[in-house]
Biotite code that builds the C-alpha atoms (Angstrom):
import biotite.structure as struc

atoms = struc.array([
    struc.Atom([59.048, 86.307, 57.049], chain_id="A", res_id=1, res_name="MET", atom_name="CA", element="C"),
    struc.Atom([60.052, 88.738, 59.791], chain_id="A", res_id=2, res_name="ASN", atom_name="CA", element="C"),
    struc.Atom([62.681, 90.826, 57.960], chain_id="A", res_id=3, res_name="ALA", atom_name="CA", element="C"),
    struc.Atom([63.125, 93.189, 60.913], chain_id="A", res_id=4, res_name="ALA", atom_name="CA", element="C"),
    struc.Atom([64.011, 90.330, 63.228], chain_id="A", res_id=5, res_name="LEU", atom_name="CA", element="C"),
    struc.Atom([66.461, 88.844, 60.725], chain_id="A", res_id=6, res_name="ARG", atom_name="CA", element="C"),
    struc.Atom([68.133, 92.220, 60.293], chain_id="A", res_id=7, res_name="LYS", atom_name="CA", element="C"),
    struc.Atom([68.394, 92.724, 64.070], chain_id="A", res_id=8, res_name="ALA", atom_name="CA", element="C"),
    struc.Atom([69.988, 89.291, 64.513], chain_id="A", res_id=9, res_name="LEU", atom_name="CA", element="C"),
    struc.Atom([72.493, 90.001, 61.767], chain_id="A", res_id=10, res_name="ALA", atom_name="CA", element="C"),
    struc.Atom([73.375, 93.388, 63.284], chain_id="A", res_id=11, res_name="ALA", atom_name="CA", element="C"),
    struc.Atom([73.925, 91.760, 66.675], chain_id="A", res_id=12, res_name="SER", atom_name="CA", element="C"),
    struc.Atom([75.932, 88.931, 65.102], chain_id="A", res_id=13, res_name="ARG", atom_name="CA", element="C"),
    struc.Atom([73.750, 86.357, 66.819], chain_id="A", res_id=14, res_name="LEU", atom_name="CA", element="C"),
    struc.Atom([72.689, 83.023, 65.347], chain_id="A", res_id=15, res_name="THR", atom_name="CA", element="C"),
    struc.Atom([69.417, 81.160, 65.879], chain_id="A", res_id=16, res_name="GLU", atom_name="CA", element="C"),
    struc.Atom([71.267, 78.868, 68.282], chain_id="A", res_id=17, res_name="ILE", atom_name="CA", element="C"),
    struc.Atom([72.609, 81.855, 70.250], chain_id="A", res_id=18, res_name="ASP", atom_name="CA", element="C"),
    struc.Atom([69.103, 83.287, 70.643], chain_id="A", res_id=19, res_name="VAL", atom_name="CA", element="C"),
    struc.Atom([67.661, 79.902, 71.610], chain_id="A", res_id=20, res_name="ALA", atom_name="CA", element="C"),
    struc.Atom([70.321, 79.478, 74.307], chain_id="A", res_id=21, res_name="ALA", atom_name="CA", element="C"),
    struc.Atom([69.739, 82.970, 75.741], chain_id="A", res_id=22, res_name="HIS", atom_name="CA", element="C"),
    struc.Atom([65.948, 82.566, 75.867], chain_id="A", res_id=23, res_name="LEU", atom_name="CA", element="C"),
    struc.Atom([65.836, 78.892, 76.819], chain_id="A", res_id=24, res_name="GLY", atom_name="CA", element="C"),
    struc.Atom([63.855, 77.766, 73.782], chain_id="A", res_id=25, res_name="VAL", atom_name="CA", element="C"),
    struc.Atom([64.408, 75.308, 70.954], chain_id="A", res_id=26, res_name="ASP", atom_name="CA", element="C"),
    struc.Atom([66.272, 76.636, 67.859], chain_id="A", res_id=27, res_name="PRO", atom_name="CA", element="C"),
    struc.Atom([63.276, 75.480, 65.802], chain_id="A", res_id=28, res_name="LYS", atom_name="CA", element="C"),
    struc.Atom([61.166, 77.964, 67.755], chain_id="A", res_id=29, res_name="THR", atom_name="CA", element="C"),
    struc.Atom([63.507, 80.800, 66.781], chain_id="A", res_id=30, res_name="VAL", atom_name="CA", element="C"),
    struc.Atom([63.260, 79.721, 63.154], chain_id="A", res_id=31, res_name="ARG", atom_name="CA", element="C"),
    struc.Atom([59.476, 79.898, 63.390], chain_id="A", res_id=32, res_name="ARG", atom_name="CA", element="C"),
    struc.Atom([59.759, 83.447, 64.730], chain_id="A", res_id=33, res_name="TRP", atom_name="CA", element="C"),
    struc.Atom([62.004, 84.369, 61.805], chain_id="A", res_id=34, res_name="LEU", atom_name="CA", element="C"),
    struc.Atom([59.441, 82.849, 59.458], chain_id="A", res_id=35, res_name="SER", atom_name="CA", element="C"),
    struc.Atom([56.771, 85.152, 60.853], chain_id="A", res_id=36, res_name="GLY", atom_name="CA", element="C"),
    struc.Atom([55.251, 83.400, 63.883], chain_id="A", res_id=37, res_name="GLN", atom_name="CA", element="C"),
    struc.Atom([54.622, 85.848, 66.710], chain_id="A", res_id=38, res_name="ARG", atom_name="CA", element="C"),
    struc.Atom([56.316, 84.902, 70.029], chain_id="A", res_id=39, res_name="PRO", atom_name="CA", element="C"),
    struc.Atom([54.612, 85.033, 73.389], chain_id="A", res_id=40, res_name="TYR", atom_name="CA", element="C"),
    struc.Atom([54.880, 88.451, 75.092], chain_id="A", res_id=41, res_name="PRO", atom_name="CA", element="C"),
    struc.Atom([57.582, 87.337, 77.552], chain_id="A", res_id=42, res_name="ARG", atom_name="CA", element="C"),
    struc.Atom([59.711, 86.077, 74.669], chain_id="A", res_id=43, res_name="HIS", atom_name="CA", element="C"),
    struc.Atom([59.121, 89.270, 72.668], chain_id="A", res_id=44, res_name="ARG", atom_name="CA", element="C"),
    struc.Atom([60.319, 91.358, 75.606], chain_id="A", res_id=45, res_name="TRP", atom_name="CA", element="C"),
    struc.Atom([63.350, 89.146, 76.231], chain_id="A", res_id=46, res_name="ALA", atom_name="CA", element="C"),
    struc.Atom([64.276, 89.132, 72.561], chain_id="A", res_id=47, res_name="LEU", atom_name="CA", element="C"),
    struc.Atom([63.964, 92.902, 72.284], chain_id="A", res_id=48, res_name="ALA", atom_name="CA", element="C"),
    struc.Atom([66.248, 93.274, 75.326], chain_id="A", res_id=49, res_name="ASP", atom_name="CA", element="C"),
    struc.Atom([68.751, 90.810, 73.897], chain_id="A", res_id=50, res_name="LEU", atom_name="CA", element="C"),
    struc.Atom([68.863, 92.636, 70.565], chain_id="A", res_id=51, res_name="LEU", atom_name="CA", element="C"),
    struc.Atom([68.826, 96.050, 72.283], chain_id="A", res_id=52, res_name="GLN", atom_name="CA", element="C"),
    struc.Atom([65.885, 97.330, 70.281], chain_id="A", res_id=53, res_name="THR", atom_name="CA", element="C"),
    struc.Atom([62.192, 98.147, 70.769], chain_id="A", res_id=54, res_name="GLU", atom_name="CA", element="C"),
    struc.Atom([59.520, 95.484, 70.595], chain_id="A", res_id=55, res_name="GLU", atom_name="CA", element="C"),
    struc.Atom([57.503, 97.566, 68.101], chain_id="A", res_id=56, res_name="ASP", atom_name="CA", element="C"),
    struc.Atom([60.520, 97.628, 65.793], chain_id="A", res_id=57, res_name="THR", atom_name="CA", element="C"),
    struc.Atom([60.537, 93.851, 65.549], chain_id="A", res_id=58, res_name="LEU", atom_name="CA", element="C"),
    struc.Atom([56.762, 93.449, 65.611], chain_id="A", res_id=59, res_name="TRP", atom_name="CA", element="C"),
    struc.Atom([55.033, 96.660, 64.374], chain_id="A", res_id=60, res_name="PRO", atom_name="CA", element="C"),
    struc.Atom([51.708, 97.537, 66.038], chain_id="A", res_id=61, res_name="PRO", atom_name="CA", element="C"),
    struc.Atom([49.757, 96.797, 62.871], chain_id="A", res_id=62, res_name="ARG", atom_name="CA", element="C"),
    struc.Atom([50.853, 93.150, 63.134], chain_id="A", res_id=63, res_name="SER", atom_name="CA", element="C"),
    struc.Atom([49.027, 92.947, 66.481], chain_id="A", res_id=64, res_name="GLN", atom_name="CA", element="C"),
    struc.Atom([45.565, 93.159, 64.889], chain_id="A", res_id=65, res_name="GLU", atom_name="CA", element="C"),
    struc.Atom([45.102, 89.387, 65.063], chain_id="A", res_id=66, res_name="GLY", atom_name="CA", element="C"),
    struc.Atom([46.257, 89.320, 68.677], chain_id="A", res_id=67, res_name="GLU", atom_name="CA", element="C"),
    struc.Atom([43.809, 92.094, 69.546], chain_id="A", res_id=68, res_name="ALA", atom_name="CA", element="C"),
    struc.Atom([40.977, 89.716, 68.679], chain_id="A", res_id=69, res_name="ARG", atom_name="CA", element="C"),
    struc.Atom([42.179, 87.223, 71.286], chain_id="A", res_id=70, res_name="ALA", atom_name="CA", element="C"),
    struc.Atom([40.980, 85.480, 73.344], chain_id="A", res_id=71, res_name="PRO", atom_name="CA", element="C"),
    struc.Atom([38.921, 83.173, 71.137], chain_id="A", res_id=72, res_name="ALA", atom_name="CA", element="C"),
    struc.Atom([35.914, 83.628, 73.411], chain_id="A", res_id=73, res_name="SER", atom_name="CA", element="C"),
    struc.Atom([34.944, 84.723, 76.896], chain_id="A", res_id=74, res_name="GLU", atom_name="CA", element="C"),
    struc.Atom([36.066, 81.366, 78.276], chain_id="A", res_id=75, res_name="HIS", atom_name="CA", element="C"),
    struc.Atom([38.592, 79.938, 75.824], chain_id="A", res_id=76, res_name="VAL", atom_name="CA", element="C"),
    struc.Atom([41.858, 81.760, 75.253], chain_id="A", res_id=77, res_name="GLN", atom_name="CA", element="C"),
    struc.Atom([42.972, 79.858, 72.177], chain_id="A", res_id=78, res_name="ARG", atom_name="CA", element="C"),
    struc.Atom([41.837, 76.982, 69.969], chain_id="A", res_id=79, res_name="VAL", atom_name="CA", element="C"),
    struc.Atom([43.993, 74.667, 67.871], chain_id="A", res_id=80, res_name="TYR", atom_name="CA", element="C"),
    struc.Atom([42.283, 72.594, 65.182], chain_id="A", res_id=81, res_name="ALA", atom_name="CA", element="C"),
    struc.Atom([44.605, 69.645, 65.894], chain_id="A", res_id=82, res_name="HIS", atom_name="CA", element="C"),
    struc.Atom([46.932, 68.739, 68.746], chain_id="A", res_id=83, res_name="ARG", atom_name="CA", element="C"),
    struc.Atom([49.810, 68.331, 66.320], chain_id="A", res_id=84, res_name="TRP", atom_name="CA", element="C"),
    struc.Atom([49.442, 72.033, 65.493], chain_id="A", res_id=85, res_name="GLN", atom_name="CA", element="C"),
    struc.Atom([50.195, 73.067, 69.085], chain_id="A", res_id=86, res_name="VAL", atom_name="CA", element="C"),
    struc.Atom([53.804, 74.333, 68.961], chain_id="A", res_id=87, res_name="PRO", atom_name="CA", element="C"),
    struc.Atom([56.283, 72.665, 71.289], chain_id="A", res_id=88, res_name="ARG", atom_name="CA", element="C"),
    struc.Atom([56.859, 76.144, 72.705], chain_id="A", res_id=89, res_name="GLU", atom_name="CA", element="C"),
    struc.Atom([53.289, 76.142, 74.050], chain_id="A", res_id=90, res_name="VAL", atom_name="CA", element="C"),
    struc.Atom([53.828, 72.877, 75.928], chain_id="A", res_id=91, res_name="TRP", atom_name="CA", element="C"),
    struc.Atom([57.172, 74.133, 77.212], chain_id="A", res_id=92, res_name="TRP", atom_name="CA", element="C"),
    struc.Atom([55.675, 77.435, 78.361], chain_id="A", res_id=93, res_name="ASP", atom_name="CA", element="C"),
    struc.Atom([52.772, 75.645, 80.064], chain_id="A", res_id=94, res_name="LEU", atom_name="CA", element="C"),
    struc.Atom([55.007, 73.426, 82.188], chain_id="A", res_id=95, res_name="PHE", atom_name="CA", element="C"),
    struc.Atom([57.920, 75.811, 82.742], chain_id="A", res_id=96, res_name="SER", atom_name="CA", element="C"),
    struc.Atom([55.612, 78.542, 84.106], chain_id="A", res_id=97, res_name="SER", atom_name="CA", element="C"),
    struc.Atom([54.102, 76.212, 86.735], chain_id="A", res_id=98, res_name="ALA", atom_name="CA", element="C"),
    struc.Atom([54.919, 77.194, 90.304], chain_id="A", res_id=99, res_name="GLU", atom_name="CA", element="C"),
    struc.Atom([52.527, 74.940, 92.236], chain_id="A", res_id=100, res_name="GLN", atom_name="CA", element="C"),
    struc.Atom([51.234, 72.012, 90.209], chain_id="A", res_id=101, res_name="GLU", atom_name="CA", element="C"),
    struc.Atom([51.424, 70.166, 86.921], chain_id="A", res_id=102, res_name="ILE", atom_name="CA", element="C"),
    struc.Atom([48.853, 67.555, 85.957], chain_id="A", res_id=103, res_name="GLY", atom_name="CA", element="C"),
    struc.Atom([48.836, 65.295, 82.900], chain_id="A", res_id=104, res_name="ILE", atom_name="CA", element="C"),
    struc.Atom([45.823, 63.047, 82.220], chain_id="A", res_id=105, res_name="LEU", atom_name="CA", element="C"),
    struc.Atom([46.130, 60.963, 79.060], chain_id="A", res_id=106, res_name="VAL", atom_name="CA", element="C"),
    struc.Atom([46.013, 57.446, 77.684], chain_id="A", res_id=107, res_name="TYR", atom_name="CA", element="C"),
    struc.Atom([49.650, 57.479, 76.576], chain_id="A", res_id=108, res_name="SER", atom_name="CA", element="C"),
    struc.Atom([50.983, 61.043, 76.175], chain_id="A", res_id=109, res_name="GLY", atom_name="CA", element="C"),
    struc.Atom([53.783, 59.495, 74.131], chain_id="A", res_id=110, res_name="LEU", atom_name="CA", element="C"),
    struc.Atom([54.504, 62.768, 72.334], chain_id="A", res_id=111, res_name="PHE", atom_name="CA", element="C"),
    struc.Atom([55.584, 64.177, 75.715], chain_id="A", res_id=112, res_name="LEU", atom_name="CA", element="C"),
    struc.Atom([57.222, 61.036, 77.049], chain_id="A", res_id=113, res_name="ALA", atom_name="CA", element="C"),
    struc.Atom([59.339, 60.807, 73.897], chain_id="A", res_id=114, res_name="ASP", atom_name="CA", element="C"),
    struc.Atom([60.637, 64.373, 74.360], chain_id="A", res_id=115, res_name="ASP", atom_name="CA", element="C"),
    struc.Atom([63.754, 64.226, 76.538], chain_id="A", res_id=116, res_name="ALA", atom_name="CA", element="C"),
    struc.Atom([63.651, 67.990, 77.046], chain_id="A", res_id=117, res_name="GLY", atom_name="CA", element="C"),
    struc.Atom([60.100, 67.892, 78.391], chain_id="A", res_id=118, res_name="ILE", atom_name="CA", element="C"),
    struc.Atom([60.976, 65.030, 80.746], chain_id="A", res_id=119, res_name="LEU", atom_name="CA", element="C"),
    struc.Atom([63.922, 67.007, 82.061], chain_id="A", res_id=120, res_name="GLU", atom_name="CA", element="C"),
    struc.Atom([61.690, 70.061, 82.471], chain_id="A", res_id=121, res_name="LEU", atom_name="CA", element="C"),
    struc.Atom([59.131, 68.091, 84.507], chain_id="A", res_id=122, res_name="LEU", atom_name="CA", element="C"),
    struc.Atom([61.915, 66.786, 86.715], chain_id="A", res_id=123, res_name="ASP", atom_name="CA", element="C"),
    struc.Atom([63.369, 70.272, 87.214], chain_id="A", res_id=124, res_name="SER", atom_name="CA", element="C"),
    struc.Atom([59.976, 71.748, 88.106], chain_id="A", res_id=125, res_name="ARG", atom_name="CA", element="C"),
    struc.Atom([59.464, 68.976, 90.668], chain_id="A", res_id=126, res_name="ALA", atom_name="CA", element="C"),
    struc.Atom([62.874, 69.712, 92.182], chain_id="A", res_id=127, res_name="ARG", atom_name="CA", element="C"),
    struc.Atom([61.772, 73.354, 92.405], chain_id="A", res_id=128, res_name="ALA", atom_name="CA", element="C"),
    struc.Atom([58.833, 72.318, 94.588], chain_id="A", res_id=129, res_name="GLY", atom_name="CA", element="C"),
    struc.Atom([56.107, 71.876, 91.960], chain_id="A", res_id=130, res_name="VAL", atom_name="CA", element="C"),
    struc.Atom([53.764, 68.922, 92.506], chain_id="A", res_id=131, res_name="SER", atom_name="CA", element="C"),
    struc.Atom([53.729, 66.821, 89.330], chain_id="A", res_id=132, res_name="VAL", atom_name="CA", element="C"),
    struc.Atom([50.988, 64.225, 88.816], chain_id="A", res_id=133, res_name="ARG", atom_name="CA", element="C"),
    struc.Atom([50.924, 62.033, 85.714], chain_id="A", res_id=134, res_name="ILE", atom_name="CA", element="C"),
    struc.Atom([47.967, 59.789, 84.869], chain_id="A", res_id=135, res_name="LEU", atom_name="CA", element="C"),
    struc.Atom([48.398, 57.200, 82.108], chain_id="A", res_id=136, res_name="LEU", atom_name="CA", element="C"),
    struc.Atom([45.967, 54.568, 80.892], chain_id="A", res_id=137, res_name="GLY", atom_name="CA", element="C"),
    struc.Atom([46.430, 51.004, 82.064], chain_id="A", res_id=138, res_name="ASN", atom_name="CA", element="C"),
    struc.Atom([47.357, 49.101, 78.875], chain_id="A", res_id=139, res_name="PRO", atom_name="CA", element="C"),
    struc.Atom([45.812, 45.905, 80.236], chain_id="A", res_id=140, res_name="GLU", atom_name="CA", element="C"),
    struc.Atom([42.349, 47.401, 80.614], chain_id="A", res_id=141, res_name="TYR", atom_name="CA", element="C"),
    struc.Atom([39.531, 47.227, 78.081], chain_id="A", res_id=142, res_name="SER", atom_name="CA", element="C"),
    struc.Atom([39.158, 51.019, 77.899], chain_id="A", res_id=143, res_name="GLN", atom_name="CA", element="C"),
    struc.Atom([42.561, 51.365, 76.226], chain_id="A", res_id=144, res_name="VAL", atom_name="CA", element="C"),
    struc.Atom([41.825, 48.515, 73.809], chain_id="A", res_id=145, res_name="ARG", atom_name="CA", element="C"),
    struc.Atom([38.437, 50.041, 72.998], chain_id="A", res_id=146, res_name="GLN", atom_name="CA", element="C"),
    struc.Atom([39.966, 53.442, 72.265], chain_id="A", res_id=147, res_name="ARG", atom_name="CA", element="C"),
    struc.Atom([42.553, 51.790, 70.026], chain_id="A", res_id=148, res_name="GLY", atom_name="CA", element="C"),
    struc.Atom([39.821, 50.020, 68.086], chain_id="A", res_id=149, res_name="GLU", atom_name="CA", element="C"),
    struc.Atom([37.844, 53.270, 67.751], chain_id="A", res_id=150, res_name="GLU", atom_name="CA", element="C"),
    struc.Atom([40.905, 54.962, 66.274], chain_id="A", res_id=151, res_name="GLU", atom_name="CA", element="C"),
    struc.Atom([41.431, 52.062, 63.901], chain_id="A", res_id=152, res_name="GLY", atom_name="CA", element="C"),
    struc.Atom([44.859, 51.165, 65.312], chain_id="A", res_id=153, res_name="ILE", atom_name="CA", element="C"),
    struc.Atom([43.888, 48.139, 67.403], chain_id="A", res_id=154, res_name="GLY", atom_name="CA", element="C"),
    struc.Atom([46.548, 47.087, 69.928], chain_id="A", res_id=155, res_name="ASP", atom_name="CA", element="C"),
    struc.Atom([48.880, 49.884, 68.809], chain_id="A", res_id=156, res_name="ALA", atom_name="CA", element="C"),
    struc.Atom([47.463, 52.233, 71.450], chain_id="A", res_id=157, res_name="LEU", atom_name="CA", element="C"),
    struc.Atom([48.193, 49.762, 74.249], chain_id="A", res_id=158, res_name="ALA", atom_name="CA", element="C"),
    struc.Atom([51.734, 49.472, 72.872], chain_id="A", res_id=159, res_name="ALA", atom_name="CA", element="C"),
    struc.Atom([52.066, 53.256, 72.892], chain_id="A", res_id=160, res_name="ARG", atom_name="CA", element="C"),
    struc.Atom([50.922, 53.332, 76.520], chain_id="A", res_id=161, res_name="VAL", atom_name="CA", element="C"),
    struc.Atom([53.545, 50.740, 77.461], chain_id="A", res_id=162, res_name="ARG", atom_name="CA", element="C"),
    struc.Atom([56.226, 52.787, 75.712], chain_id="A", res_id=163, res_name="ASN", atom_name="CA", element="C"),
    struc.Atom([55.095, 55.922, 77.530], chain_id="A", res_id=164, res_name="ALA", atom_name="CA", element="C"),
    struc.Atom([55.138, 54.132, 80.885], chain_id="A", res_id=165, res_name="LEU", atom_name="CA", element="C"),
    struc.Atom([58.703, 53.007, 80.235], chain_id="A", res_id=166, res_name="ALA", atom_name="CA", element="C"),
    struc.Atom([59.810, 56.520, 79.252], chain_id="A", res_id=167, res_name="LEU", atom_name="CA", element="C"),
    struc.Atom([58.032, 58.244, 82.142], chain_id="A", res_id=168, res_name="PHE", atom_name="CA", element="C"),
    struc.Atom([59.212, 55.603, 84.638], chain_id="A", res_id=169, res_name="HIS", atom_name="CA", element="C"),
    struc.Atom([62.513, 57.319, 85.624], chain_id="A", res_id=170, res_name="PRO", atom_name="CA", element="C"),
    struc.Atom([60.525, 60.341, 86.778], chain_id="A", res_id=171, res_name="LEU", atom_name="CA", element="C"),
    struc.Atom([58.810, 58.198, 89.401], chain_id="A", res_id=172, res_name="ALA", atom_name="CA", element="C"),
    struc.Atom([62.115, 58.209, 91.297], chain_id="A", res_id=173, res_name="GLU", atom_name="CA", element="C"),
    struc.Atom([61.997, 62.005, 91.653], chain_id="A", res_id=174, res_name="SER", atom_name="CA", element="C"),
    struc.Atom([60.575, 63.611, 94.765], chain_id="A", res_id=175, res_name="ASP", atom_name="CA", element="C"),
    struc.Atom([57.451, 65.557, 93.898], chain_id="A", res_id=176, res_name="GLY", atom_name="CA", element="C"),
    struc.Atom([56.478, 63.393, 90.901], chain_id="A", res_id=177, res_name="ILE", atom_name="CA", element="C"),
    struc.Atom([53.834, 60.698, 91.164], chain_id="A", res_id=178, res_name="GLU", atom_name="CA", element="C"),
    struc.Atom([52.647, 58.470, 88.334], chain_id="A", res_id=179, res_name="ILE", atom_name="CA", element="C"),
    struc.Atom([49.428, 56.487, 88.378], chain_id="A", res_id=180, res_name="ARG", atom_name="CA", element="C"),
    struc.Atom([47.536, 54.343, 85.872], chain_id="A", res_id=181, res_name="THR", atom_name="CA", element="C"),
    struc.Atom([43.813, 54.676, 85.338], chain_id="A", res_id=182, res_name="HIS", atom_name="CA", element="C"),
    struc.Atom([41.022, 52.594, 83.823], chain_id="A", res_id=183, res_name="SER", atom_name="CA", element="C"),
    struc.Atom([38.795, 55.547, 82.973], chain_id="A", res_id=184, res_name="THR", atom_name="CA", element="C"),
    struc.Atom([37.103, 56.152, 79.624], chain_id="A", res_id=185, res_name="ILE", atom_name="CA", element="C"),
    struc.Atom([38.630, 59.498, 78.670], chain_id="A", res_id=186, res_name="LEU", atom_name="CA", element="C"),
    struc.Atom([36.488, 61.989, 76.807], chain_id="A", res_id=187, res_name="TYR", atom_name="CA", element="C"),
    struc.Atom([39.467, 64.326, 76.661], chain_id="A", res_id=188, res_name="ASN", atom_name="CA", element="C"),
    struc.Atom([43.094, 64.565, 77.727], chain_id="A", res_id=189, res_name="SER", atom_name="CA", element="C"),
    struc.Atom([43.924, 67.249, 80.275], chain_id="A", res_id=190, res_name="VAL", atom_name="CA", element="C"),
    struc.Atom([47.206, 69.106, 80.770], chain_id="A", res_id=191, res_name="TYR", atom_name="CA", element="C"),
    struc.Atom([47.032, 71.561, 83.650], chain_id="A", res_id=192, res_name="LEU", atom_name="CA", element="C"),
    struc.Atom([48.926, 73.908, 85.906], chain_id="A", res_id=193, res_name="THR", atom_name="CA", element="C"),
    struc.Atom([47.625, 76.336, 88.506], chain_id="A", res_id=194, res_name="GLU", atom_name="CA", element="C"),
    struc.Atom([47.525, 78.973, 85.744], chain_id="A", res_id=195, res_name="LYS", atom_name="CA", element="C"),
    struc.Atom([46.324, 77.320, 82.558], chain_id="A", res_id=196, res_name="ARG", atom_name="CA", element="C"),
    struc.Atom([44.730, 74.178, 81.162], chain_id="A", res_id=197, res_name="ILE", atom_name="CA", element="C"),
    struc.Atom([45.071, 72.611, 77.728], chain_id="A", res_id=198, res_name="LEU", atom_name="CA", element="C"),
    struc.Atom([42.209, 70.248, 76.884], chain_id="A", res_id=199, res_name="VAL", atom_name="CA", element="C"),
    struc.Atom([42.621, 67.828, 73.972], chain_id="A", res_id=200, res_name="ASN", atom_name="CA", element="C"),
    struc.Atom([39.197, 66.660, 72.831], chain_id="A", res_id=201, res_name="GLN", atom_name="CA", element="C"),
    struc.Atom([38.727, 62.947, 72.120], chain_id="A", res_id=202, res_name="HIS", atom_name="CA", element="C"),
    struc.Atom([36.685, 62.638, 68.934], chain_id="A", res_id=203, res_name="THR", atom_name="CA", element="C"),
    struc.Atom([35.165, 59.256, 68.119], chain_id="A", res_id=204, res_name="TYR", atom_name="CA", element="C"),
    struc.Atom([37.229, 57.446, 65.514], chain_id="A", res_id=205, res_name="GLY", atom_name="CA", element="C"),
    struc.Atom([39.816, 60.247, 65.328], chain_id="A", res_id=206, res_name="ILE", atom_name="CA", element="C"),
    struc.Atom([43.265, 60.074, 66.995], chain_id="A", res_id=207, res_name="PRO", atom_name="CA", element="C"),
    struc.Atom([43.867, 62.612, 69.754], chain_id="A", res_id=208, res_name="ALA", atom_name="CA", element="C"),
    struc.Atom([46.708, 64.139, 67.731], chain_id="A", res_id=209, res_name="ALA", atom_name="CA", element="C"),
    struc.Atom([44.192, 65.087, 65.040], chain_id="A", res_id=210, res_name="LYS", atom_name="CA", element="C"),
    struc.Atom([41.539, 66.373, 67.455], chain_id="A", res_id=211, res_name="SER", atom_name="CA", element="C"),
    struc.Atom([41.088, 69.973, 68.701], chain_id="A", res_id=212, res_name="PRO", atom_name="CA", element="C"),
    struc.Atom([42.843, 71.506, 71.707], chain_id="A", res_id=213, res_name="VAL", atom_name="CA", element="C"),
    struc.Atom([41.472, 74.436, 73.692], chain_id="A", res_id=214, res_name="VAL", atom_name="CA", element="C"),
    struc.Atom([43.445, 76.612, 76.102], chain_id="A", res_id=215, res_name="GLU", atom_name="CA", element="C"),
    struc.Atom([41.780, 77.892, 79.273], chain_id="A", res_id=216, res_name="ILE", atom_name="CA", element="C"),
    struc.Atom([43.043, 80.581, 81.634], chain_id="A", res_id=217, res_name="ASP", atom_name="CA", element="C"),
    struc.Atom([42.117, 79.440, 85.141], chain_id="A", res_id=218, res_name="ARG", atom_name="CA", element="C"),
    struc.Atom([41.918, 82.994, 86.453], chain_id="A", res_id=219, res_name="THR", atom_name="CA", element="C"),
    struc.Atom([39.683, 84.310, 83.686], chain_id="A", res_id=220, res_name="LEU", atom_name="CA", element="C"),
    struc.Atom([37.458, 81.219, 83.449], chain_id="A", res_id=221, res_name="SER", atom_name="CA", element="C"),
    struc.Atom([37.499, 79.617, 86.921], chain_id="A", res_id=222, res_name="PRO", atom_name="CA", element="C"),
    struc.Atom([34.211, 77.730, 86.594], chain_id="A", res_id=223, res_name="LYS", atom_name="CA", element="C"),
    struc.Atom([35.119, 76.182, 83.274], chain_id="A", res_id=224, res_name="MET", atom_name="CA", element="C"),
    struc.Atom([38.576, 75.311, 84.593], chain_id="A", res_id=225, res_name="ALA", atom_name="CA", element="C"),
    struc.Atom([37.011, 73.693, 87.643], chain_id="A", res_id=226, res_name="GLN", atom_name="CA", element="C"),
    struc.Atom([35.142, 71.266, 85.383], chain_id="A", res_id=227, res_name="THR", atom_name="CA", element="C"),
    struc.Atom([38.392, 69.820, 84.097], chain_id="A", res_id=228, res_name="TYR", atom_name="CA", element="C"),
    struc.Atom([40.320, 69.966, 87.368], chain_id="A", res_id=229, res_name="THR", atom_name="CA", element="C"),
    struc.Atom([37.452, 68.100, 89.041], chain_id="A", res_id=230, res_name="ARG", atom_name="CA", element="C"),
    struc.Atom([37.575, 65.453, 86.312], chain_id="A", res_id=231, res_name="SER", atom_name="CA", element="C"),
    struc.Atom([41.330, 65.138, 86.800], chain_id="A", res_id=232, res_name="PHE", atom_name="CA", element="C"),
    struc.Atom([41.012, 64.770, 90.563], chain_id="A", res_id=233, res_name="ASP", atom_name="CA", element="C"),
    struc.Atom([38.274, 62.125, 90.297], chain_id="A", res_id=234, res_name="LEU", atom_name="CA", element="C"),
    struc.Atom([40.408, 60.095, 87.933], chain_id="A", res_id=235, res_name="THR", atom_name="CA", element="C"),
    struc.Atom([43.437, 60.506, 90.196], chain_id="A", res_id=236, res_name="TRP", atom_name="CA", element="C"),
    struc.Atom([41.587, 59.247, 93.253], chain_id="A", res_id=237, res_name="ILE", atom_name="CA", element="C"),
    struc.Atom([40.443, 56.078, 91.473], chain_id="A", res_id=238, res_name="ALA", atom_name="CA", element="C"),
    struc.Atom([43.808, 55.391, 89.807], chain_id="A", res_id=239, res_name="ALA", atom_name="CA", element="C"),
    struc.Atom([46.475, 52.889, 90.829], chain_id="A", res_id=240, res_name="ASN", atom_name="CA", element="C"),
    struc.Atom([50.001, 53.696, 91.946], chain_id="A", res_id=241, res_name="GLN", atom_name="CA", element="C"),
    struc.Atom([52.606, 52.985, 89.269], chain_id="A", res_id=242, res_name="PHE", atom_name="CA", element="C"),
    struc.Atom([55.946, 51.493, 90.318], chain_id="A", res_id=243, res_name="TYR", atom_name="CA", element="C"),
])
């Protein structure tokens, strides 16, 4: 628990909802910070300004030892053991920070399609001039059925893809957003912007939500990033327009 942060909120007479509204995050994210999770630097700075205190007061230097060991390697900035462990804040920060492009390559991506806030964010980024490309699996193709069988869920994956297509469909009406369906065998799902890439590994027999996710900084690891952007572009070229 972050006692210093709780004390600062109480002194400022601000609630979790107040902080969430000021910083543009979900109240659940603020609760995670109060429980001890360390915010991203930009949120730490904004929170310190909001509470009119120093960052080191809320997060003492000694608590930065774990952060000092980051990135995870020369090429990978962060690794999550499972996709479900990636905080919503990470997805939000990935897409909201995009200034040029957003790319989503998945079979269904239902966890995003089912999030009304994320859909609104994608629409708002497109209206701000960001190119948004979304690639979903074609539920009628054998590749989707095969992946469903590998995961032990049969036709459930194709059903998830259909649900995702229905939820993403309104975005197709927005200028700057294009949705296509692909028939590619995916070895990983790719979520990219011009700054960062999140790669969700596809492990045989294991659902994507339970498989690892790695985060790549495109500036620090351009060659590795190019591998995944090239894969995205090849899939995009061969995909079909979705209406």
